[in-house]
C-alpha positions in Angstrom: 0.0 0.0 0.0 1.5 3.4 -1.0 2.3 5.9 1.7 0.9 9.5 1.5 2.8 12.4 0.1 5.2 10.4 -2.0 6.9 8.9 1.0 8.7 5.6 0.7 8.4 2.4 2.8 12.1 1.8 3.4 11.6 -1.6 4.9 10.9 -2.9 1.4 14.4 -1.9 0.3 16.0 -3.3 3.5 14.2 -6.6 2.9 15.5 -6.8 -0.7 18.9 -5.8 0.4 19.0 -8.5 3.0 18.0 -11.1 0.4 20.9 -9.9 -1.7 23.3 -10.4 1.2 23.6 -6.7 2.1 23.6 -5.4 5.6 21.2 -2.5 6.6 24.3 -0.2 6.6 25.2 -1.3 3.0 21.6 -0.5 1.9 21.8 2.9 3.6 25.1 3.7 2.0 23.7 3.1 -1.5 22.1 5.7 -3.6 18.7 4.7 -5.0 20.3 4.3 -8.4 23.1 2.0 -7.1 20.6 -0.1 -5.2 18.2 -0.5 -8.1 21.1 -1.5 -10.4 22.3 -4.1 -7.8 18.7 -5.4 -7.4 18.3 -5.7 -11.2 21.6 -7.6 -11.5 20.7 -9.9 -8.6 17.4 -10.7 -10.2 19.0 -11.4 -13.6 21.7 -13.6 -12.0 19.1 -15.6 -10.1 17.0 -16.4 -13.2 14.2 -13.8 -13.0 12.8 -13.5 -16.5 10.9 -10.5 -17.7 8.3 -11.8 -20.1 5.6 -9.3 -19.5 4.7 -7.2 -22.4 4.0 -3.5 -22.0 0.3 -2.7 -21.9 -0.7 -0.1 -24.5 -2.2 3.2 -23.1 -5.4 2.5 -24.9 -5.9 -0.8 -23.1 -5.0 0.8 -19.7 -7.7 3.5 -20.4 -10.2 0.8 -21.1 -9.4 -0.7 -17.7 -9.9 2.7 -16.1 -6.2 3.3 -15.5 -5.4 6.8 -16.5 -3.3 9.8 -15.6 0.2 8.3 -15.4 
């Protein structure tokens, strides 16, 4: 569930960092860009496949998802 005012639930990043073998301090020391690159590399190295196709804007609008 998203937090108000664009805030971030940092526990999500700490959990992912721990799964990658990082300590909470390691996660804190990363910039968001560094962390997301590390997470992407971890996922690729452990066999995550990205098979999902991008949903066209028209289809999203049909589903009532607009304004992004």
